[in-house]
MMTF fields as JSON, N, C-alpha, C and O atoms, coordinates in Angstrom:
{
  "mmtfVersion": "1.0.0",
  "mmtfProducer": "UNKNOWN",
  "numBonds": 515,
  "numAtoms": 516,
  "numGroups": 129,
  "numChains": 1,
  "numModels": 1,
  "chainsPerModel": [1],
  "groupsPerChain": [129],
  "chainIdList": ["A"],
  "bondAtomList": [4, 2, 8, 6, 12, 10, 16, 14, 20, 18, 24, 22, 28, 26, 32, 30, 36, 34, 40, 38, 44, 42, 48, 46, 52, 50, 56, 54, 60, 58, 64, 62, 68, 66, 72, 70, 76, 74, 80, 78, 84, 82, 88, 86, 92, 90, 96, 94, 100, 98, 104, 102, 108, 106, 112, 110, 116, 114, 120, 118, 124, 122, 128, 126, 132, 130, 136, 134, 140, 138, 144, 142, 148, 146, 152, 150, 156, 154, 160, 158, 164, 162, 168, 166, 172, 170, 176, 174, 180, 178, 184, 182, 188, 186, 192, 190, 196, 194, 200, 198, 204, 202, 208, 206, 212, 210, 216, 214, 220, 218, 224, 222, 228, 226, 232, 230, 236, 234, 240, 238, 244, 242, 248, 246, 252, 250, 256, 254, 260, 258, 264, 262, 268, 266, 272, 270, 276, 274, 280, 278, 284, 282, 288, 286, 292, 290, 296, 294, 300, 298, 304, 302, 308, 306, 312, 310, 316, 314, 320, 318, 324, 322, 328, 326, 332, 330, 336, 334, 340, 338, 344, 342, 348, 346, 352, 350, 356, 354, 360, 358, 364, 362, 368, 366, 372, 370, 376, 374, 380, 378, 384, 382, 388, 386, 392, 390, 396, 394, 400, 398, 404, 402, 408, 406, 412, 410, 416, 414, 420, 418, 424, 422, 428, 426, 432, 430, 436, 434, 440, 438, 444, 442, 448, 446, 452, 450, 456, 454, 460, 458, 464, 462, 468, 466, 472, 470, 476, 474, 480, 478, 484, 482, 488, 486, 492, 490, 496, 494, 500, 498, 504, 502, 508, 506, 512, 510],
  "bondOrderList": [1, 1, 1, 1, 1, 1, 1, 1, 1, 1, 1, 1, 1, 1, 1, 1, 1, 1, 1, 1, 1, 1, 1, 1, 1, 1, 1, 1, 1, 1, 1, 1, 1, 1, 1, 1, 1, 1, 1, 1, 1, 1, 1, 1, 1, 1, 1, 1, 1, 1, 1, 1, 1, 1, 1, 1, 1, 1, 1, 1, 1, 1, 1, 1, 1, 1, 1, 1, 1, 1, 1, 1, 1, 1, 1, 1, 1, 1, 1, 1, 1, 1, 1, 1, 1, 1, 1, 1, 1, 1, 1, 1, 1, 1, 1, 1, 1, 1, 1, 1, 1, 1, 1, 1, 1, 1, 1, 1, 1, 1, 1, 1, 1, 1, 1, 1, 1, 1, 1, 1, 1, 1, 1, 1, 1, 1, 1, 1],
  "groupList": [{"groupName": "MET", "atomNameList": ["N", "CA", "C", "O"], "elementList": ["N", "C", "C", "O"], "formalChargeList": [0, 0, 0, 0], "bondAtomList": [1, 0, 2, 1, 3, 2], "bondOrderList": [1, 1, 2], "singleLetterCode": "M", "chemCompType": "L-PEPTIDE LINKING"}, {"groupName": "ILE", "atomNameList": ["N", "CA", "C", "O"], "elementList": ["N", "C", "C", "O"], "formalChargeList": [0, 0, 0, 0], "bondAtomList": [1, 0, 2, 1, 3, 2], "bondOrderList": [1, 1, 2], "singleLetterCode": "I", "chemCompType": "L-PEPTIDE LINKING"}, {"groupName": "VAL", "atomNameList": ["N", "CA", "C", "O"], "elementList": ["N", "C", "C", "O"], "formalChargeList": [0, 0, 0, 0], "bondAtomList": [1, 0, 2, 1, 3, 2], "bondOrderList": [1, 1, 2], "singleLetterCode": "V", "chemCompType": "L-PEPTIDE LINKING"}, {"groupName": "LEU", "atomNameList": ["N", "CA", "C", "O"], "elementList": ["N", "C", "C", "O"], "formalChargeList": [0, 0, 0, 0], "bondAtomList": [1, 0, 2, 1, 3, 2], "bondOrderList": [1, 1, 2], "singleLetterCode": "L", "chemCompType": "L-PEPTIDE LINKING"}, {"groupName": "THR", "atomNameList": ["N", "CA", "C", "O"], "elementList": ["N", "C", "C", "O"], "formalChargeList": [0, 0, 0, 0], "bondAtomList": [1, 0, 2, 1, 3, 2], "bondOrderList": [1, 1, 2], "singleLetterCode": "T", "chemCompType": "L-PEPTIDE LINKING"}, {"groupName": "GLU", "atomNameList": ["N", "CA", "C", "O"], "elementList": ["N", "C", "C", "O"], "formalChargeList": [0, 0, 0, 0], "bondAtomList": [1, 0, 2, 1, 3, 2], "bondOrderList": [1, 1, 2], "singleLetterCode": "E", "chemCompType": "L-PEPTIDE LINKING"}, {"groupName": "HIS", "atomNameList": ["N", "CA", "C", "O"], "elementList": ["N", "C", "C", "O"], "formalChargeList": [0, 0, 0, 0], "bondAtomList": [1, 0, 2, 1, 3, 2], "bondOrderList": [1, 1, 2], "singleLetterCode": "H", "chemCompType": "L-PEPTIDE LINKING"}, {"groupName": "ASP", "atomNameList": ["N", "CA", "C", "O"], "elementList": ["N", "C", "C", "O"], "formalChargeList": [0, 0, 0, 0], "bondAtomList": [1, 0, 2, 1, 3, 2], "bondOrderList": [1, 1, 2], "singleLetterCode": "D", "chemCompType": "L-PEPTIDE LINKING"}, {"groupName": "ALA", "atomNameList": ["N", "CA", "C", "O"], "elementList": ["N", "C", "C", "O"], "formalChargeList": [0, 0, 0, 0], "bondAtomList": [1, 0, 2, 1, 3, 2], "bondOrderList": [1, 1, 2], "singleLetterCode": "A", "chemCompType": "L-PEPTIDE LINKING"}, {"groupName": "GLY", "atomNameList": ["N", "CA", "C", "O"], "elementList": ["N", "C", "C", "O"], "formalChargeList": [0, 0, 0, 0], "bondAtomList": [1, 0, 2, 1, 3, 2], "bondOrderList": [1, 1, 2], "singleLetterCode": "G", "chemCompType": "PEPTIDE LINKING"}, {"groupName": "ASN", "atomNameList": ["N", "CA", "C", "O"], "elementList": ["N", "C", "C", "O"], "formalChargeList": [0, 0, 0, 0], "bondAtomList": [1, 0, 2, 1, 3, 2], "bondOrderList": [1, 1, 2], "singleLetterCode": "N", "chemCompType": "L-PEPTIDE LINKING"}, {"groupName": "LYS", "atomNameList": ["N", "CA", "C", "O"], "elementList": ["N", "C", "C", "O"], "formalChargeList": [0, 0, 0, 0], "bondAtomList": [1, 0, 2, 1, 3, 2], "bondOrderList": [1, 1, 2], "singleLetterCode": "K", "chemCompType": "L-PEPTIDE LINKING"}, {"groupName": "PRO", "atomNameList": ["N", "CA", "C", "O"], "elementList": ["N", "C", "C", "O"], "formalChargeList": [0, 0, 0, 0], "bondAtomList": [1, 0, 2, 1, 3, 2], "bondOrderList": [1, 1, 2], "singleLetterCode": "P", "chemCompType": "L-PEPTIDE LINKING"}, {"groupName": "ARG", "atomNameList": ["N", "CA", "C", "O"], "elementList": ["N", "C", "C", "O"], "formalChargeList": [0, 0, 0, 0], "bondAtomList": [1, 0, 2, 1, 3, 2], "bondOrderList": [1, 1, 2], "singleLetterCode": "R", "chemCompType": "L-PEPTIDE LINKING"}, {"groupName": "PHE", "atomNameList": ["N", "CA", "C", "O"], "elementList": ["N", "C", "C", "O"], "formalChargeList": [0, 0, 0, 0], "bondAtomList": [1, 0, 2, 1, 3, 2], "bondOrderList": [1, 1, 2], "singleLetterCode": "F", "chemCompType": "L-PEPTIDE LINKING"}, {"groupName": "SER", "atomNameList": ["N", "CA", "C", "O"], "elementList": ["N", "C", "C", "O"], "formalChargeList": [0, 0, 0, 0], "bondAtomList": [1, 0, 2, 1, 3, 2], "bondOrderList": [1, 1, 2], "singleLetterCode": "S", "chemCompType": "L-PEPTIDE LINKING"}, {"groupName": "GLN", "atomNameList": ["N", "CA", "C", "O"], "elementList": ["N", "C", "C", "O"], "formalChargeList": [0, 0, 0, 0], "bondAtomList": [1, 0, 2, 1, 3, 2], "bondOrderList": [1, 1, 2], "singleLetterCode": "Q", "chemCompType": "L-PEPTIDE LINKING"}, {"groupName": "CYS", "atomNameList": ["N", "CA", "C", "O"], "elementList": ["N", "C", "C", "O"], "formalChargeList": [0, 0, 0, 0], "bondAtomList": [1, 0, 2, 1, 3, 2], "bondOrderList": [1, 1, 2], "singleLetterCode": "C", "chemCompType": "L-PEPTIDE LINKING"}, {"groupName": "TYR", "atomNameList": ["N", "CA", "C", "O"], "elementList": ["N", "C", "C", "O"], "formalChargeList": [0, 0, 0, 0], "bondAtomList": [1, 0, 2, 1, 3, 2], "bondOrderList": [1, 1, 2], "singleLetterCode": "Y", "chemCompType": "L-PEPTIDE LINKING"}, {"groupName": "TRP", "atomNameList": ["N", "CA", "C", "O"], "elementList": ["N", "C", "C", "O"], "formalChargeList": [0, 0, 0, 0], "bondAtomList": [1, 0, 2, 1, 3, 2], "bondOrderList": [1, 1, 2], "singleLetterCode": "W", "chemCompType": "L-PEPTIDE LINKING"}],
  "groupTypeList": [0, 1, 2, 3, 4, 1, 5, 6, 7, 8, 9, 10, 7, 3, 11, 1, 12, 3, 13, 9, 8, 2, 9, 8, 9, 14, 8, 2, 0, 4, 9, 9, 15, 12, 7, 15, 12, 9, 12, 1, 1, 3, 12, 16, 8, 17, 1, 13, 3, 7, 8, 8, 6, 3, 9, 3, 4, 14, 8, 16, 15, 3, 2, 4, 15, 9, 12, 16, 18, 8, 2, 18, 18, 12, 18, 9, 15, 4, 16, 1, 14, 13, 9, 10, 8, 2, 4, 7, 10, 14, 15, 7, 2, 15, 11, 12, 12, 9, 19, 7, 1, 8, 8, 7, 3, 9, 15, 8, 19, 10, 3, 7, 17, 12, 3, 8, 8, 4, 8, 8, 12, 1, 8, 2, 15, 10, 4, 12, 3],
  "groupIdList": [1, 2, 3, 4, 5, 6, 7, 8, 9, 10, 11, 12, 13, 14, 15, 16, 17, 18, 19, 20, 21, 22, 23, 24, 25, 26, 27, 28, 29, 30, 31, 32, 33, 34, 35, 36, 37, 38, 39, 40, 41, 42, 43, 44, 45, 46, 47, 48, 49, 50, 51, 52, 53, 54, 55, 56, 57, 58, 59, 60, 61, 62, 63, 64, 65, 66, 67, 68, 69, 70, 71, 72, 73, 74, 75, 76, 77, 78, 79, 80, 81, 82, 83, 84, 85, 86, 87, 88, 89, 90, 91, 92, 93, 94, 95, 96, 97, 98, 99, 100, 101, 102, 103, 104, 105, 106, 107, 108, 109, 110, 111, 112, 113, 114, 115, 116, 117, 118, 119, 120, 121, 122, 123, 124, 125, 126, 127, 128, 129],
  "secStructList": [7, 3, 3, 3, 3, 7, 7, 7, 1, 1, 7, 7, 1, 3, 3, 7, 7, 1, 4, 4, 4, 6, 6, 6, 6, 7, 3, 3, 3, 3, 1, 1, 7, 6, 6, 1, 7, 7, 7, 3, 3, 7, 3, 3, 3, 3, 3, 3, 3, 3, 6, 6, 3, 3, 3, 3, 3, 3, 1, 1, 7, 7, 1, 1, 7, 1, 6, 6, 3, 3, 3, 3, 5, 1, 7, 6, 6, 7, 7, 7, 7, 6, 6, 1, 1, 7, 3, 3, 7, 4, 4, 4, 1, 7, 7, 7, 6, 6, 7, 7, 1, 1, 1, 1, 1, 7, 4, 4, 4, 1, 7, 7, 7, 7, 7, 7, 7, 5, 1, 1, 7, 7, 5, 7, 7, 7, 7, 7, 7],
  "xCoordList": [-13.411, -13.142, -11.663, -10.551, -12.245, -11.183, -10.651, -11.189, -9.781, -10.155, -8.939, -7.725, -9.921, -9.045, -8.211, -8.932, -7.583, -6.989, -6.864, -6.533, -6.971, -7.825, -7.156, -7.496, -6.356, -5.441, -6.2, -6.728, -6.233, -7.535, -6.672, -5.668, -7.046, -6.684, -7.295, -6.81, -8.481, -9.233, -10.133, -9.722, -10.977, -11.692, -10.766, -9.587, -11.654, -10.872, -11.271, -10.978, -12.304, -13.072, -14.277, -14.452, -14.611, -15.602, -17.127, -17.831, -17.613, -19.383, -19.449, -18.438, -20.775, -20.798, -22.299, -22.954, -22.559, -24.072, -24.688, -24.15, -25.81, -26.949, -26.134, -25.595, -26.37, -25.589, -24.243, -24.119, -23.044, -21.672, -21.526, -20.414, -23.588, -22.634, -23.271, -23.172, -23.89, -23.643, -22.249, -22.001, -21.306, -20.037, -20.076, -18.984, -21.28, -21.47, -20.2, -19.277, -19.981, -17.974, -16.993, -16.044, -16.947, -15.925, -15.922, -16.859, -14.967, -14.617, -13.349, -12.365, -13.053, -11.981, -11.847, -12.725, -10.523, -10.247, -9.182, -8.185, -10.042, -8.553, -8.461, -9.205, -6.942, -6.215, -6.393, -7.227, -5.227, -5.287, -4.744, -3.532, -5.467, -4.865, -5.54, -5.916, -6.092, -7.319, -7.35, -8.351, -5.855, -6.215, -6.968, -7.442, -6.963, -7.254, -7.322, -6.431, -8.952, -8.996, -9.526, -10.034, -9.043, -9.374, -10.616, -10.949, -11.433, -12.552, -12.832, -11.932, -14.304, -14.717, -15.558, -16.574, -14.623, -16.04, -16.115, -15.371, -17.847, -18.501, -18.777, -19.29, -18.365, -18.771, -20.622, -21.326, -21.043, -22.468, -22.025, -22.602, -21.296, -21.263, -19.986, -19.046, -19.955, -18.928, -19.349, -20.188, -18.666, -18.47, -17.224, -16.102, -17.854, -17.046, -16.583, -17.312, -14.585, -14.708, -13.97, -14.069, -13.152, -12.759, -12.751, -13.086, -12.038, -11.98, -11.002, -10.935, -10.42, -9.269, -9.321, -8.545, -10.733, -10.704, -12.179, -13.14, -12.398, -13.16, -13.186, -12.059, -14.401, -14.31, -15.484, -16.712, -15.006, -15.55, -15.775, -15.075, -17.211, -17.29, -18.307, -18.842, -18.491, -18.566, -18.809, -18.436, -19.88, -20.758, -20.113, -20.07, -18.748, -18.574, -17.084, -16.735, -16.337, -14.637, -13.791, -13.529, -13.178, -11.486, -10.964, -11.052, -10.389, -9.681, -8.568, -8.342, -7.411, -6.717, -5.837, -6.26, -5.217, -5.085, -3.476, -2.722, -3.432, -1.685, -1.868, -2.895, -0.989, -1.141, -1.95, -1.673, -2.475, -3.224, -5.252, -6.211, -5.131, -6.342, -5.95, -4.944, -7.064, -6.633, -7.515, -8.334, -7.894, -9.153, -9.483, -9.044, -10.601, -10.29, -11.999, -12.905, -11.516, -12.802, -12.612, -11.549, -13.89, -14.463, -13.991, -13.046, -14.661, -14.016, -14.486, -15.696, -13.776, -14.414, -15.258, -15.086, -16.28, -17.287, -18.527, -19.637, -17.888, -18.877, -18.935, -17.977, -20.706, -20.763, -21.132, -21.708, -21.054, -21.143, -22.27, -23.429, -21.939, -22.141, -22.809, -23.04, -23.056, -22.611, -23.646, -24.582, -24.115, -24.666, -24.228, -24.616, -23.685, -23.281, -22.569, -22.658, -21.065, -19.473, -19.168, -19.795, -18.607, -17.783, -17.576, -17.762, -17.268, -17.105, -15.86, -15.277, -15.885, -14.805, -16.084, -17.145, -15.369, -16.349, -16.02, -15.902, -15.743, -14.82, -16.052, -15.756, -17.223, -18.079, -18.547, -19.403, -18.041, -18.315, -17.451, -17.672, -16.041, -14.846, -14.379, -14.217, -14.145, -14.303, -12.924, -11.716, -13.407, -12.272, -11.445, -11.759, -10.244, -9.559, -9.794, -10.755, -9.563, -10.52, -10.429, -9.41, -11.84, -11.699, -11.707, -11.905, -11.442, -11.307, -13.428, -13.743, -14.559, -15.21, -15.763, -15.99, -16.048, -16.362, -16.957, -16.632, -18.614, -19.756, -20.133, -21.331, -19.347, -20.223, -19.17, -18.952, -18.587, -18.087, -19.058, -19.843, -18.596, -19.443, -21.122, -21.859, -21.124, -23.07, -22.819, -21.799, -23.791, -23.384, -22.891, -22.22, -23.686, -23.072, -22.267, -22.262, -20.979, -19.303, -19.124, -18.085, -19.777, -19.433, -19.726, -20.612, -19.048, -19.687, -18.256, -17.192, -18.412, -17.932, -17.193, -17.763, -15.482, -14.842, -14.982, -14.633, -15.675, -15.807, -13.863, -13.112, -13.628, -12.785, -12.031, -12.254, -11.172, -9.821, -10.285, -10.436, -10.463, -10.883, -9.511, -8.732, -9.167, -8.352, -8.567, -9.223, -7.618, -7.655, -6.33, -6.33, -5.295, -4.657, -5.034, -5.4, -4.928, -4.785, -4.339, -3.149, -5.422, -5.196, -4.334, -4.939, -3.063, -2.717, -3.303, -3.391, -3.602, -3.931, -3.098, -2.716, -2.882, -2.012, -2.769, -3.67, -2.483, -2.451, -1.998, -1.97, -1.268, -0.769, -1.905, -2.608, -1.913, -3.068, -2.239, -1.037, -3.865, -3.641, -2.68, -2.294],
  "yCoordList": [-27.958, -29.137, -28.854, -28.568, -29.091, -29.369, -30.643, -31.208, -31.146, -32.667, -32.852, -32.685, -33.234, -33.267, -35.186, -36.168, -35.22, -36.731, -36.868, -35.829, -37.498, -37.914, -39.407, -40.388, -39.391, -40.21, -40.593, -39.849, -42.071, -42.435, -43.187, -43.796, -43.114, -43.397, -45.035, -46.167, -44.491, -45.922, -46.027, -46.862, -45.522, -46.05, -46.183, -45.829, -46.949, -47.06, -46.724, -47.112, -45.576, -45.361, -43.87, -43.751, -43.358, -42.644, -42.17, -42.483, -41.493, -41.55, -40.312, -39.61, -39.817, -38.51, -38.22, -38.252, -37.838, -37.54, -36.747, -36.147, -36.397, -35.334, -33.755, -33.489, -33.16, -32.023, -32.304, -31.27, -33.045, -33.313, -33.482, -33.564, -33.629, -33.758, -32.181, -31.867, -31.493, -29.858, -29.047, -27.995, -29.898, -28.98, -28.42, -27.972, -28.309, -28.772, -27.767, -28.556, -26.892, -26.769, -26.728, -26.389, -27.132, -27.087, -25.171, -24.695, -24.5, -23.675, -23.163, -23.633, -22.522, -21.904, -19.889, -19.028, -19.831, -18.549, -18.521, -19.125, -17.528, -16.594, -15.498, -14.518, -15.873, -15.06, -14.647, -15.12, -13.277, -13.403, -14.229, -14.443, -14.687, -15.258, -15.38, -14.24, -16.499, -16.669, -15.348, -14.712, -14.939, -13.498, -12.166, -11.268, -12.273, -11.092, -12.108, -12.552, -12.313, -13.612, -12.381, -11.26, -13.402, -12.653, -13.609, -14.469, -13.291, -13.582, -15.179, -16.006, -15.559, -16.882, -17.188, -16.715, -18.281, -19.465, -20.852, -21.793, -20.42, -22.255, -22.953, -22.539, -24.253, -25.358, -25.309, -24.46, -26.411, -26.704, -28.009, -28.477, -28.574, -30.25, -30.668, -30.169, -31.882, -32.811, -33.475, -33.596, -34.784, -36.519, -36.971, -36.478, -38.257, -39.21, -39.842, -40.341, -39.49, -40.044, -41.726, -42.508, -42.028, -43.213, -42.541, -41.452, -44.117, -44.192, -43.146, -43.341, -42.348, -42.033, -40.431, -39.605, -40.219, -38.944, -38.162, -38.93, -37.119, -35.977, -35.179, -35.152, -34.481, -34.153, -32.361, -32.44, -31.485, -30.343, -29.472, -29.392, -28.886, -28.268, -27.227, -27.287, -25.773, -24.577, -23.942, -23.974, -23.176, -22.048, -21.684, -22.109, -20.451, -20.153, -20.769, -21.818, -20.355, -20.986, -20.666, -19.467, -21.449, -20.473, -20.629, -21.547, -19.435, -18.968, -19.611, -20.14, -19.689, -20.12, -21.645, -22.243, -21.657, -23.006, -22.201, -21.621, -22.474, -22.863, -21.755, -21.853, -21.013, -20.865, -19.234, -18.479, -18.922, -17.996, -18.412, -17.653, -20.213, -20.388, -21.331, -22.034, -21.344, -22.426, -22.937, -22.119, -24.304, -24.468, -25.24, -26.381, -24.453, -25.14, -25.804, -25.694, -26.731, -27.611, -27.298, -27.135, -27.317, -26.252, -24.972, -24.76, -23.878, -22.948, -22.096, -22.252, -20.888, -20.191, -21.153, -22.292, -20.104, -20.672, -21.828, -22.072, -22.323, -23.134, -24.123, -24.479, -24.784, -25.474, -27.172, -26.75, -28.19, -29.259, -29.704, -29.385, -30.541, -31.126, -32.53, -32.9, -33.256, -34.794, -35.337, -34.685, -36.176, -36.672, -35.418, -35.635, -34.554, -33.928, -33.478, -32.508, -34.098, -33.786, -35.377, -36.424, -35.121, -36.294, -37.131, -36.542, -38.248, -39.639, -40.55, -40.455, -41.144, -42.705, -43.444, -43.192, -45.006, -46.114, -46.831, -48.04, -46.167, -46.838, -47.855, -49.043, -47.639, -48.91, -49.642, -50.435, -49.643, -50.593, -51.409, -52.457, -51.088, -51.63, -52.878, -52.555, -53.931, -55.317, -55.321, -55.151, -55.483, -55.071, -56.399, -57.575, -55.801, -57.211, -58.065, -57.772, -59.399, -60.256, -60.12, -60.102, -60.01, -59.502, -58.229, -57.891, -57.337, -55.676, -54.958, -54.562, -54.999, -54.391, -53.615, -53.998, -52.625, -51.748, -51.177, -49.993, -51.551, -51.606, -52.541, -52.502, -53.593, -54.445, -54.623, -55.623, -53.414, -53.075, -52.211, -52.46, -50.868, -49.617, -49.075, -48.096, -49.826, -49.971, -49.622, -49.054, -49.974, -49.065, -47.956, -47.798, -46.892, -45.505, -44.959, -43.798, -45.779, -46.358, -46.775, -46.402, -47.356, -47.707, -47.226, -47.753, -46.021, -44.56, -44.483, -45.037, -44.006, -43.094, -41.433, -40.375, -41.792, -40.563, -39.801, -40.046, -38.317, -36.915, -37.322, -38.207, -36.042, -35.922, -35.028, -33.843, -35.309, -33.914, -32.382, -31.817, -31.862, -30.122, -30.017, -30.967, -28.776, -27.983, -26.254, -25.527, -26.012, -24.341, -23.791, -22.658, -24.854, -24.462, -24.606, -25.697, -23.918, -24.036, -25.003, -25.292, -25.68, -26.788, -26.115, -25.159, -26.265, -25.324, -26.14, -27.361, -25.306, -26.432, -26.189, -25.078, -27.27, -27.128, -27.575, -28.408, -27.131, -28.057, -28.863, -29.26, -29.832, -31.209, -32.477, -33.03, -32.774, -34.079, -35.254, -35.421, -36.307, -36.742, -38.459, -39.189],
  "zCoordList": [7.093, 7.836, 8.539, 8.096, 9.921, 11.012, 11.385, 12.338, 10.86, 12.152, 13.462, 13.577, 14.207, 16.051, 15.803, 15.625, 15.826, 16.255, 17.626, 18.196, 18.079, 20.033, 20.201, 19.54, 20.998, 21.814, 22.891, 23.717, 22.829, 24.064, 24.836, 24.465, 25.704, 27.576, 27.76, 27.765, 27.885, 28.692, 27.389, 26.584, 27.124, 25.353, 24.188, 24.205, 22.744, 21.967, 20.655, 19.524, 21.327, 19.358, 20.478, 21.691, 19.731, 19.622, 19.632, 18.672, 20.587, 20.818, 20.183, 20.174, 19.493, 20.126, 19.697, 18.655, 21.397, 21.907, 21.466, 20.536, 21.778, 21.637, 20.903, 19.829, 21.908, 21.898, 21.315, 20.658, 21.075, 20.678, 19.458, 18.936, 18.264, 17.121, 16.217, 15.031, 17.336, 16.582, 16.6, 16.011, 17.525, 17.911, 19.338, 19.689, 20.461, 21.443, 22.465, 22.664, 22.893, 23.219, 22.912, 23.618, 21.538, 20.486, 19.999, 19.358, 20.359, 19.523, 18.769, 19.341, 17.898, 17.123, 17.564, 17.626, 17.756, 18.094, 16.451, 16.057, 15.931, 14.674, 15.334, 15.376, 16.138, 16.591, 17.814, 18.586, 18.189, 19.715, 21.028, 21.035, 22.074, 22.787, 23.941, 24.21, 25.199, 26.068, 26.679, 27.007, 26.815, 27.426, 26.873, 27.568, 25.166, 24.853, 23.553, 22.829, 23.563, 22.122, 20.776, 20.738, 19.817, 18.837, 18.616, 19.431, 17.103, 16.793, 16.99, 16.848, 17.364, 17.931, 16.712, 16.202, 16.426, 15.484, 15.961, 16.239, 15.913, 16.64, 15.582, 14.542, 15.891, 14.38, 14.352, 14.899, 13.597, 13.147, 13.546, 14.528, 13.104, 13.329, 13.362, 12.743, 14.322, 14.574, 14.789, 15.681, 13.518, 13.194, 13.664, 13.784, 13.937, 14.005, 12.329, 11.47, 12.307, 10.927, 10.915, 9.969, 12.373, 12.49, 14.046, 14.513, 14.728, 16.053, 16.748, 17.961, 16.404, 16.322, 16.239, 16.72, 15.311, 14.528, 14.65, 14.7, 14.69, 15.322, 13.674, 13.18, 12.7, 11.807, 12.276, 12.295, 12.474, 12.811, 11.167, 10.157, 11.592, 10.265, 10.911, 12.018, 9.429, 10.66, 9.315, 8.143, 10.38, 8.619, 8.235, 7.081, 8.58, 7.89, 7.228, 7.767, 6.341, 6.043, 6.635, 6.727, 7.148, 7.747, 6.338, 5.523, 6.313, 4.685, 4.496, 3.408, 5.856, 5.655, 6.962, 7.951, 6.593, 8.149, 8.363, 7.582, 9.646, 10.581, 12.219, 12.89, 12.533, 14.105, 13.965, 14.897, 13.372, 13.837, 14.094, 14.232, 14.048, 13.997, 15.139, 15.051, 16.629, 17.62, 18.066, 18.485, 18.253, 19.167, 20.147, 20.292, 21.194, 22.606, 22.22, 21.395, 23.822, 23.593, 25.726, 26.325, 26.276, 25.944, 26.108, 26.867, 25.343, 25.208, 26.195, 26.361, 27.226, 28.342, 29.377, 29.811, 29.561, 30.542, 30.018, 30.49, 28.991, 28.355, 29.363, 30.049, 29.465, 30.258, 29.184, 28.182, 29.107, 27.624, 28.586, 28.32, 29.869, 30.802, 30.228, 29.077, 31.729, 30.983, 30.407, 30.871, 29.634, 28.047, 26.794, 25.646, 26.988, 25.707, 25.435, 24.682, 26.063, 25.556, 24.287, 24.132, 23.991, 22.917, 24.129, 25.194, 24.181, 24.922, 23.995, 22.916, 24.774, 24.899, 25.056, 25.625, 23.966, 24.651, 25.554, 25.358, 26.998, 27.486, 28.153, 28.027, 28.759, 29.513, 28.695, 29.088, 26.835, 26.229, 26.114, 25.506, 26.764, 26.415, 27.155, 28.332, 27.004, 27.987, 29.33, 29.168, 30.126, 31.33, 31.577, 31.389, 32.076, 32.83, 33.229, 33.94, 33.366, 34.677, 36.085, 36.777, 36.489, 38.061, 38.506, 39.673, 37.356, 37.421, 37.014, 35.892, 38.353, 37.457, 38.217, 39.365, 37.906, 39.082, 38.67, 38.757, 37.705, 37.8, 38.632, 38.915, 39.25, 40.095, 41.241, 41.924, 41.27, 42.636, 43.503, 44.418, 42.696, 43.131, 42.34, 42.457, 41.867, 40.774, 39.481, 39.092, 38.782, 37.494, 36.774, 35.754, 38.021, 37.567, 37.507, 37.095, 38.011, 37.807, 36.493, 35.949, 35.958, 34.097, 33.084, 32.41, 32.635, 31.989, 30.992, 31.27, 30.293, 29.054, 29.361, 29.627, 29.168, 29.39, 28.615, 27.46, 29.042, 27.97, 27.5, 27.911, 26.36, 26.179, 26.822, 26.574, 27.606, 27.939, 27.874, 26.79, 28.882, 28.716, 28.343, 28.43, 27.891, 27.579, 27.476, 26.729, 28.684, 29.018, 27.769, 27.288, 27.427, 26.648, 24.366, 23.928, 23.806, 22.432, 21.874, 21.745, 21.434, 19.872, 18.889, 18.402, 18.38, 17.129, 15.793, 15.665, 15.027, 13.727, 12.439, 12.07, 11.851, 10.79, 9.366, 9.462, 8.264, 7.099, 7.046, 5.881, 8.071, 7.474, 7.081, 7.927, 5.713, 5.875, 6.561, 6.769, 6.935, 7.81, 7.389, 8.302]
}
């Protein structure tokens, strides 16, 4: 299992809806670079471990850990689409007094924010939490 630590900006917890639970969008590259990719391993599950940690499990083992592995979200041209992405819980968080975007702009604006996509790899280490 790879454990991802999430730094929140708007919400304070994680939600894993629909295809997010099967790790949709996540990928681990074993060696290589974005310009010359190594083998890609897709997760088979993504679970919420706590408010700031996700666990990715894979159908095959990652033999070692270290700089040869890099996590992407999403990888390449993978499309996640609204409702399938791992999100924060921003729509459930109490807003400051006098600030109610849903009342001002409509309920469609009171939504959870997806994890930030990155074209840069997230290095994997074997450091325990």
